[in-house]
Each structure stands twice: as C-alpha cells, then as structure tokens.
C-alpha positions in Angstrom: 18.4 -5.5 -9.0 18.6 -6.5 -4.5 22.3 -5.3 -3.9 23.3 -4.2 -7.1 23.7 -0.9 -8.6 23.5 -1.1 -12.2 23.3 2.5 -13.6 24.8 5.8 -13.0 21.2 6.7 -11.1 21.1 3.4 -9.2 25.0 4.2 -7.4 24.5 7.1 -6.8 21.5 5.7 -4.7 23.6 2.8 -3.6 26.0 5.4 -2.2 23.4 7.3 -0.4 21.5 4.5 1.6 25.1 2.3 2.8 26.3 6.1 3.7 23.6 6.6 6.6 22.7 3.4 7.1 25.6 2.9 9.0 24.3 5.5 11.8 22.2 4.5 14.3 19.5 6.6 13.5 16.7 5.5 16.1 14.0 8.8 16.3 15.7 12.2 18.5 19.5 10.2 18.4 22.4 11.9 17.9 22.6 9.4 14.5 19.6 10.8 13.4 20.7 14.3 14.3 24.1 13.0 12.2 22.0 11.6 9.7 19.9 14.9 9.3 23.0 17.3 8.7 24.4 14.4 6.0 21.1 15.2 4.4 21.2 18.9 4.4 24.7 19.0 3.1 24.1 17.0 0.4 21.0 19.2 -0.8 22.8 22.1 -0.4 24.8 21.3 -2.7 22.4 21.2 -5.4 21.8 24.7 -4.8 18.2 24.0 -2.4 17.3 26.6 0.4 17.7 24.3 3.4 16.9 24.2 6.5 17.3 22.0 9.8 14.4 22.4 11.9 14.7 21.5 15.6 11.6 19.9 17.2 10.9 18.8 21.0 9.2 15.5 20.8 8.5 12.4 22.7 10.3 10.0 20.5 9.1 6.8 21.0 6.2 4.8 20.0 6.3 1.8 22.5 6.4 3.8 25.6 2.8 5.6 25.2 1.4 3.0 23.8 2.8 0.6 26.7 1.9 3.2 28.9 -1.7 3.2 28.1 -2.4 -0.2 28.5 -1.3 -1.0 31.3 -3.4 1.9 32.9 -5.8 0.3 30.8 -4.6 -2.8 32.2 -5.5 -1.5 35.8 -9.1 0.0 34.8 -9.8 -4.0 33.9 -8.6 -4.8 37.4 -10.7 -2.5 38.9 -13.6 -3.7 36.4 -13.4 -6.9 38.1 -13.0 -6.2 41.8 -16.8 -4.5 41.0 -15.6 -1.2 40.2 -16.8 -0.8 36.9 -17.6 3.0 36.2 -13.8 4.1 37.4 -12.6 1.1 35.5 -14.4 1.9 32.5 -13.4 5.6 32.6 -9.7 5.0 32.9 -10.0 2.1 30.3 -12.2 4.3 28.1 -9.4 7.7 28.0 -6.3 4.7 27.8 -8.7 3.9 24.3 -8.9 7.5 23.4 -5.5 8.0 23.6 -4.5 4.9 21.7 -7.1 6.1 18.5 -4.8 9.3 18.5 -1.8 8.0 18.3 -2.3 5.2 15.4 -4.4 7.3 13.7 -1.8 10.3 12.7 -3.9 12.3 15.4 -2.5 15.8 16.9 -4.1 15.4 20.2 -1.5 13.4 22.1 -2.1 14.2 25.7 0.3 11.3 27.5 3.3 12.3 25.4 3.4 15.7 26.7 4.3 14.4 29.9 6.8 12.1 28.7 10.1 13.0 28.3 10.9 14.5 25.6 13.4 15.2 23.4 15.0 16.7 20.1 14.0 15.6 16.8 15.6 17.0 12.9 13.4 17.9 10.0 15.2 18.9 7.1 13.5 21.0 4.7 14.8 22.0 0.9 12.4 24.4 -1.2 13.7 24.5 -4.8 11.4 27.2 -6.7 9.6 30.3 -5.9 8.1 30.7 -2.6 5.1 32.6 -4.1 4.8 29.8 -7.3 1.3 28.9 -7.9 1.1 25.2 -6.9 3.9 23.9 -3.8 4.4 20.1 -4.4 5.8 19.0 -1.0 7.9 15.3 -1.5 8.8 13.8 1.9 10.2 10.8 3.2 12.0 9.9 7.0 15.4 9.0 7.8 14.6 7.7 10.7 15.2 4.0 12.2 12.8 1.3 14.1 14.1 -1.2 16.7 12.8 -4.3 15.8 10.8 -6.7 17.4 9.9 -10.5 17.3 6.2 -9.0 16.2 7.5 -7.8 12.7 8.9 -11.9 11.7 7.3 -12.0 8.6 7.1 -15.9 9.2 3.2 -16.3 9.1 2.5 -13.7 6.0 5.1 -15.5 3.9 3.4 -19.0 4.6 0.3 -17.8 4.0 0.5 -15.9 0.3 3.0 -20.1 -0.3 0.8 -22.3 1.2 -3.1 -20.4 1.6 -3.0 -18.2 -0.7 -6.8 -18.4 -1.1 -7.0 -16.5 2.4 -6.1 -13.2 0.5 -7.6 -13.8 -3.0 -9.8 -10.7 -3.5 -7.7 -8.8 -0.5 -6.5 -5.7 -0.7 -4.9 -5.7 3.0 -3.7 -7.8 5.2 -5.7 -7.4 8.7 -4.6 -4.2 11.1 -3.0 -6.0 13.7 -2.7 -3.4 15.2 -5.7 -3.2 16.2 -4.7 -5.8 19.5 -2.9 -2.8 20.7 -6.3 -0.7 21.3 -8.6 -3.8 21.1 -8.1 -4.4 24.8 -8.7 -1.2 26.7 -11.7 -0.6 24.2 -13.1 -4.2 25.4 -12.4 -3.4 29.3 -14.4 0.1 28.4 -17.3 -1.8 26.8 -17.4 -4.4 30.0 -17.8 -1.8 32.0 -21.0 -0.9 30.7 -22.3 -4.2 29.6 -20.8 -5.7 32.8 -19.6 -8.8 30.7 -16.8 -10.3 33.3 -15.2 -12.9 30.3 -14.8 -9.6 27.9 -13.4 -7.5 30.9 -10.9 -10.5 31.7 -10.2 -10.7 28.1 -9.4 -7.1 27.6 -7.2 -6.4 31.1 -5.3 -9.3 29.5 -5.2 -8.1 26.4 -3.7 -5.0 27.4 -1.4 -6.0 30.0 0.5 -8.2 27.1 0.8 -5.1 24.8 2.4 -3.1 27.7 4.7 -6.5 28.5 5.6 -6.5 24.3 6.3 -2.5 24.4 8.3 -2.4 27.6 10.0 -5.3 25.5 10.9 -3.2 22.4 13.1 -0.7 24.7 15.9 -3.1 24.6 15.8 -4.3 21.2 18.3 -3.1 18.6 17.6 -0.6 15.9 17.3 -2.0 12.4 19.5 -0.5 9.7 16.5 1.0 8.1 17.9 1.3 4.4 14.6 0.4 2.7 12.7 1.9 5.5 13.3 4.6 4.9 16.5 5.4 3.5 15.1 4.2 0.0 13.3 7.1 0.2 15.6 9.5 1.0 17.5 8.8 -1.3 14.7 9.4 -4.0 14.5 12.9 -2.2 18.3 13.5 -3.1 18.2 12.5 -6.7 15.7 14.7 -6.8 17.3 17.3 -5.8 20.4 16.9 -8.5 18.0 16.2 -11.3 16.2 19.2 -10.9 19.5 21.4 -10.1 21.4 19.9 -13.4 17.5 20.6 -15.6 17.2 24.0 -14.6 14.9 23.7 -11.4 11.1 22.6 -11.4 8.9 24.2 -14.5 7.3 27.5 -14.2 4.8 27.9 -11.3 5.9 24.9 -9.2 8.0 24.8 -6.3 9.4 22.0 -4.3 9.8 21.0 -0.7 11.4 17.9 0.0 11.5 16.6 3.4 13.2 13.9 5.3 11.4 13.9 8.7 12.9 12.6 11.8 11.0 10.4 14.1 8.5 8.8 12.1 9.3 5.8 14.2 7.7 7.8 17.1 4.5 7.5 15.6 5.1 10.9 12.8 5.9 13.3 15.4 8.6 14.6 13.4 6.0 15.3 10.3 3.6 16.5 13.2 6.3 19.1 13.9 6.8 20.1 10.6 2.8 20.5 10.6 2.8 23.5 13.4 5.8 24.9 11.8 5.1 25.3 7.5 1.7 24.4 8.2 0.3 27.5 8.6 1.9 29.0 4.9 1.4 26.4 3.2 -2.4 26.8 1.6 -4.3 24.1 1.2 -5.6 24.6 -2.0 -2.1 25.1 -3.9 -0.2 22.6 -1.5 -0.2 19.1 -2.0 2.2 16.0 -0.4 3.6 12.5 -2.4 5.0 10.4 0.6 7.5 8.3 -0.1 8.0 5.7 1.9 9.9 2.0 1.7 9.9 1.9 -2.0 12.8 -0.4 -2.3 10.7 -3.8 -2.4 10.3 -5.6 -5.9 7.1 -4.1 -6.3 6.3 0.1 -6.6 2.8 0.2 -5.0 0.3 3.2 -5.2 -1.1 3.0 -1.7 -5.0 3.3 -2.3 -5.7 4.5 1.9 -3.4 3.4 4.8 -4.4 3.1 9.1 -3.4 1.1 11.5 -7.3 1.1 13.3 -9.2 3.1 10.6 -8.7 3.0 7.0 -8.0 6.6 5.9 -7.8 6.7 1.8 -6.4 9.1 -0.2 -7.9 11.2 -2.8 -8.8 10.2 -6.1 -7.4 13.1 -7.8 -3.7 12.7 -7.3 -3.7 9.3 -7.2 -5.0 9.9 -10.9 -1.9 12.2 -11.1 0.5 10.2 -10.1 -0.4 7.6 -12.0 -0.3 9.3 -14.9 2.7 10.4 -14.2 4.0 6.5 -13.8 2.9 6.2 -17.2 4.5 8.7 -18.7 8.1 8.0 -17.0 7.0 4.4 -19.1 7.3 2.5 -15.1 4.7 0.3 -13.7 2.5 1.1 -10.1 0.7 -1.7 -9.0 -2.6 -0.2 -7.9 -5.3 -1.2 -5.5 -3.4 -2.4 -2.3 -4.3 -1.1 0.7 -1.9 -0.9 3.9 -2.8 -1.7 7.2 0.2 0.6 9.1 0.5 4.1 9.2 3.2 6.7 7.4 3.7 10.4 7.4 1.5 11.0 4.3 -1.6 10.5 7.0 -0.5 13.9 9.2 -1.1 16.2 6.0 -4.5 14.2 5.2 -6.0 14.9 7.9 -5.4 18.6 7.8 -7.0 18.3 4.8 -4.4 18.4 2.1 -4.1 16.5 -1.1 -1.9 13.1 -0.6 -0.7 10.3 -2.8 1.8 8.1 -1.1 4.1 5.3 -2.6 5.8 2.1 -0.7 6.6 -1.1 -2.3 6.3 -4.5 -1.3 6.9 -8.0 -2.2 5.2 -11.1 -3.7 3.9 -11.6 0.0 2.3 -8.3 0.0 4.8 -6.7 2.6 7.8 -4.6 2.6 11.0 -6.1 2.3 12.4 -6.8 5.7 10.3 -4.2 7.2 11.6 -3.7 11.0 13.9 -6.3 10.8 18.0 -6.7 10.6 18.6 -7.4 7.6 17.0 -4.0 6.5 20.3 -3.6 5.1 21.5 -1.5 2.1 22.4 -4.3 0.4 18.8 -5.9 0.2 17.3 -2.8 -1.2 16.1 -3.2 -5.0 17.7 -0.1 -6.7 16.1 0.1 -9.9 12.5 -0.1 -7.9 13.7 3.1 -6.2 15.1 4.5 -9.3 11.3 3.6 -10.4 10.2 6.1 -7.8 13.0 9.2 -9.1 11.1 8.6 -12.5 8.1 9.1 -10.6 8.4 12.0 -9.2 10.1 13.7 -11.5 7.4 13.1 -13.8 5.2 14.1 -10.9 6.3 16.9 -10.6 6.0 17.7 -14.6 2.4 17.6 -14.2 1.8 19.3 -11.1 2.7 22.4 -13.3 -0.4 25.0 -12.8 -2.5 22.2 -11.3 -2.6 20.1 -14.3 -4.9 17.9 -14.0 -4.0 13.7 -15.9 
C-alpha cells in the first residue's frame, strides 16, 4: 500500500526511507555524504564489517553530455561551413564520448578534465571473505535533479488512450538516443555531404546542450523510490541476516550502497576500480536493486540507454526461482531503456540480475519527479523485494542452480 506501513517490516522500511529522503542527496554533496554515514552506522549495528569509501568523481551526467553536444554542434557548424573533415572528426569524437557515458563504459575522457568531487560508497560485508560464493546486493543512495524531460504525461496518455502502440512491446523507445543522435548525424553528414542531415544534427545537438544546461538550476528530488527503496532493502536484509545468524554456509553477502549513480554510475565505476580485483568473476554475482517501490516488481531482462545489454539467463532464473520460493510475484519480459549500476559489473564479465518496478503505465512511480517522496512509495512491494533477496541468498549457497 502506497505511503502506508501495515507490517513490522513495512514500518522499518518506511522509517528508513523517511529519514533519508529529508536529505538533499545530490551526487558528491554534503547530503549524500551524510546519508552514507547514516547508512553505514545502521549496517554496523547489525554486526557487518563496514567501510565508507570516498571516491573522486565528476558527479553529474548533464555537464558531460551537454559539453559533448555543444562541441558536436560546433562541429556541425564547421560541416555546414564546408569544413567537413574537421567537423566530422569533432562530432565523431563527441558521439564516441556520449556512447561511453550512456552505456556504462569506463573510458570517459572528458570527465577526467572536468571538476572532480568526492562521492561516498558504503560497503558492508557479511560472512567469511573466503566463502565459495559472494553475492553483491547493491542500490544507490544519491538523488537526481528533476527536469521537464521526466514528465510522464505522454507515457500515461499512450497507455490510457493508445495502448495498441505498446502491444507486444517490451520497452519504451530509447529517448536518450536523441542525446547521441545529433552528434552521430553530424559525423555521418561529414561523410555523405548531406546538408539537411548536418543541419538536423546540429540543431539536435545544440538543443540537447541547452536542455542539459537547464538541469544545473533544477531542484533535487527526494528520491524515495529512486532509490531509497533499494537502500531500505539493503538495511532490512542486514537486520535479517543478523537475526538469522548470517548467510548460509559457503556464502558471503556484500551490501553496497553506492553514491553518484545519478552521474551515470560513477560511484559504481569507482567501486569497480577499488574492489573488482579482489572479487573473482567465477565466484561473484551481483543483484542490483533500483527503484523497487512501484506497485509491480520486475525482473529486468535487459537494459540500456542506447544499446540493450541482456542480463545472463542463469542468474535471472535463480532470482525468479527465489521469488517463487518467497511467494512473490515478479514480472518477467520487460526491458528498460535507461541504465542502472547493474551495467557496470555486467560489462566487466560478472553474472548480474537486476530488479526494478513499474506502474500500470510501464514506468517507475514518480521517476526523477518532485513527488518521489516517502509517502508515495509502495512498501508492500519493497517488502517483497526483501523477501526475494533473502531467498536469492539462500539459493546462492555453493552456487546452487535454480
């Protein structure tokens, strides 16, 4: 039930989300750091071994994407002025940079020269470090700025009045393709000589740069569903593991609450640099929890802003079986055209599964909107996510297959 806690578990989840949603948790902000310490304190209280990793990152997504589109627009003007080779090279470089940024890639050259700040990752380890299998369950505690581009009026109109447009479809169109499409069109026009293509790409790139610049002045949302709902699951799982005597034999659980996810996974990329060398690909799997407070839980089949990255079937089936064990309905068959922290370990060779949620309009509740408050989260769904995680931990003993 949205905004109403009706069980002891839901009471605890509601309390955690309410406490954290009052903090302004923009990536790399004092509020994000305060949230990290709050989370770490409660994880330590469960007996977990906890560290708070400070990581140097840039901390936004709109600045790199805006700069790259602005550069591409300048390249487009060069193409239109007859300097096709120069303009094409500039636009192609911008398109390549945007592709890396929007697909979870680690090679983000522009971010290395932009202003850098500290983000905070909270890492809690429960169970023996030499366990046969490590399950990393992760969410993020930072929050995004809002923008008119996150208004869900069109999605609601389509489902309510034009549902045939989505019949048989497992995803919404990749709208972030527009962010990449302008620079790409300019680069193509430099090869083909198409002035209309160059003009369209230049207008699109310039428009994107303006939209991204506008985000700098927008307020930060409370981020209760996205993604304090996932953080609350981590905290409840830690309490249950404490009360149950820890993970099953042969399993170590790492509970990771990452910062700077809203900066296109910068916190998770920093976690990868610091911790992946000690996490065997063969003996480690990841379970991403992102925005699990909408009415219907979803086992995400694949995700990506520009390219659809499929999650491996083996771990998806294990999580689906765990949901069955827990008596929880977990929707299948949907793919998300946005990106979560799950893309980072997936692209680096780990087994990953990701759980999200959606409304009847096939979108997360209040996504990046000021109404994403603690009172607008469905805590029965969040409690179901806890049950799935606990059942997945049980099924992870000695690499058990579904």
